[in-house]
Each structure stands twice: as C-alpha cells, then as structure tokens.
N, C-alpha and C positions, 0 to 999 in steps of 0.2 A: 641501397640508398633510401633516404627518407623521402616521402612525398611532400611536395610544397603545399602550404595552405592555399585554399581556393582564392582568398583575398589577394594573395601575392600574385597568383597567376592572372587574375583579372586586371591588375594594374601593370603588369609586365609590358603589354603591347602599347598602351598609351605612354608609359614612361620611355620606352624605346623610341617611339615617334617623337616625343618632346626632345629627347637628347639628340636625335637625328636632325630635327629642325634647328636646334641651337648650334649644333656643329656646322650645319650648312650656312647659317647666318654668319658665323665667325669666319668660315672659309671664304664667303663672298666679300666680307670686309677686308680680309687679307689680300685677296686678289685685286681689289680696287686700290689698296695701298701700294701694292706692287707696281701697278700701272702708273700711279702717281710718282713713285720713286724713280721709275725709269725716265719720266719726263721732267721732273723737278730736281733741283731748283734751277740749275744753271741755264739750260737751254730755254725753258719756259719763261723764266724771268727776263732774260735778255731779249728773247724773241718778242715778248709782249711789249717791252719798252721800245724796241726798234719798230714794231708795227705802229705804235702810237706816234712815233716821231718821223716816220718815213715820208708822209705826205708833206709835213711842215718842212722837212729837210729838202725835198724836191722843189718846193715852192721857193725857199730861200736860195737854193742853188741856181735855179733858172732865172730868178730876179737879180742874182748877184748882189744881194742885200746883206752886207757885213753885219749890220745890227741884228737882223732876223736870224742870221746864222749863229751869232754869239748868244742871243736870247735862247735859242733852241738848246744848245749844249749846256747853258746855265740851268735851264729848267730840268734837263735830264739829270744833271749832277745833283739836283735836290732830292732825288730818290735815295732812300737809305741803302739801297743795294748798289748804287752807282758811285764809284770813287771818282771817276773822271769820264768825260765825254769829249770826243774830237770829231770834227767834220772836215772831210777832205774833198777836193774837187775830183773830177774824172781822171786827171793826170796824177793824182796822189799828192797834190800840194795842200798843206794844212791851211784851212780857212778860219776855223774857230776852235777854241780849246778851253776847257774848264780844267784848271790845274790842281784843284783841291784834292789831295790824296792820290795823285796820279802815279807817284813813284813807289807806292806800297808793294812790297814783295808778296803780300797776301791778296793778290787779285788775279782775276781771270779775264782774258780779253775776248770780246765778241765783236765781229765786224759784219756789218750789213751793207751789201752793195745796193746802191740806189740807182734805179733805172728811169730814164725818160724815154718812154716807148721802148725801142730796142737798143738804145745807146746808154752806156754807163755815164750817169751824171755825177756820181760821187760815192763816197764811202762814209759810213757812220761807225765809229769805233767806240765801244763802251768798255770801261774797266770796271768789273764787278767785284764787290767785296766778298771774298770767299767765306769769311766768318759769318756773314748774314745768310749766305746760301747754305753753309754747313748747319746752321741753326735749324733751318727748315728740314734738312735731312735727319737731324737728331730727333726732331719732333715726329717725323714719319716713323722712324725706327722705334720710338717709345710706344706708338700706337700699335705697331706690328707685334711687339712683345706683349702688350696688353691682350691683344686678340689671341696670340698663341697660348698665353696662360689660361685662357678659357678653352681653346680648341683641343689641346692635347688631353686634358682630363676628360672632356666630353667624349672624344673619340675613344679613349680607353674604356670609359664606362659603357659606351655603346657597344664596343667590341666584346666586353665581358657579358653584357646582356645577350648579345647575338650568340656567343659561344654557349651560354647557358641554355638558350632556347633550342639551339641545334642539338646539344647533348640530350636535352629532355625529349626531343622528338625521336631520337634513335634508341632510347631506352625502351625496353618492352614494358608495357603497363602491367601491373600486378592486379590480378583479380582476387577479391576476397571471398 
C-alpha cells in the first residue's frame, strides 16, 4: 500500500475531532427533541392551560359565582388549542360551558380535578384540537429528520476515519 502524504496525516486527527464534535452536537439535539416529543403536545399543552386556570376555577367554585365560572371557560376557549371548556362542581354537575367546536370528532379530552385542600371542589374539562397538536408533532419530526440528515453522514465519515486510522496503526511501517 502507498504511504499517505504527511499533510494528510497531520489533518487527520483534527478532522476526526471536528467530525466527532459535530456528531455529538447533532446527537444532543436529537435527544432533546426526543424528550420534547414525549411531553408534547397533548399533555404539556393541556397541563399548562389547566395550571393557568386552576386557581381561578377554585376561586369561582368556592364563591359559587356563575359569571366568574362562565368567564373562565370563555377565556380558556379563546386558546387556539382549546375547542371547548367545561367546569363541573364536585358532584359532576355542569356549571359553565363554552360550546364553540365542542362536538368536533377531531378533539382530545383532558380533565383536571380541582381540589380545595383535601376535598374535590370540581372538575375542569378541556377539549383540545388534535390538528393544532399534531402540527407541533410534525414540526418536531421535521427537526428530527434535519438533525438525522447531518448525524448519519457525520457518523459514517467518523467511522471511516477511525477505521483508516486503526488500519494504518496495524500496518508495519516500511523502512527505506
């Protein structure tokens, strides 16, 4: 076999290190997207909205204020992710309802139990638009494919460099 030029050997180590760093950066980005994929969009979106509304719902339930209860579900239904919102008392009786888009077959239900100390004060039900949530999932998948398009060739180039370096170490050097 032919000997490699010395310039090539000099750049082999830094090139391998650069490829390794780029592959590591892409791998970290993919793992972060994987964590986000597991949490989003359904559970995270519904949970964040319910967290926002829980204190107001508890206050409206304990005060038995029908206007505050209706205002709460109306505000929640203004979110682009929420098709409908309903507030129930501790016994399951409907107290307030926003009806816009509530009968859509393309929705997912999320129910948050509202506690007043140890006692169930009521329930908040959100009907979430699956299309809006699926849009977020598609966005995450597009970013995953983008990172994979970089990671796979980088890993292949790094593997080829590593194989070449290992083979050149095992070859006996020729003396002239």
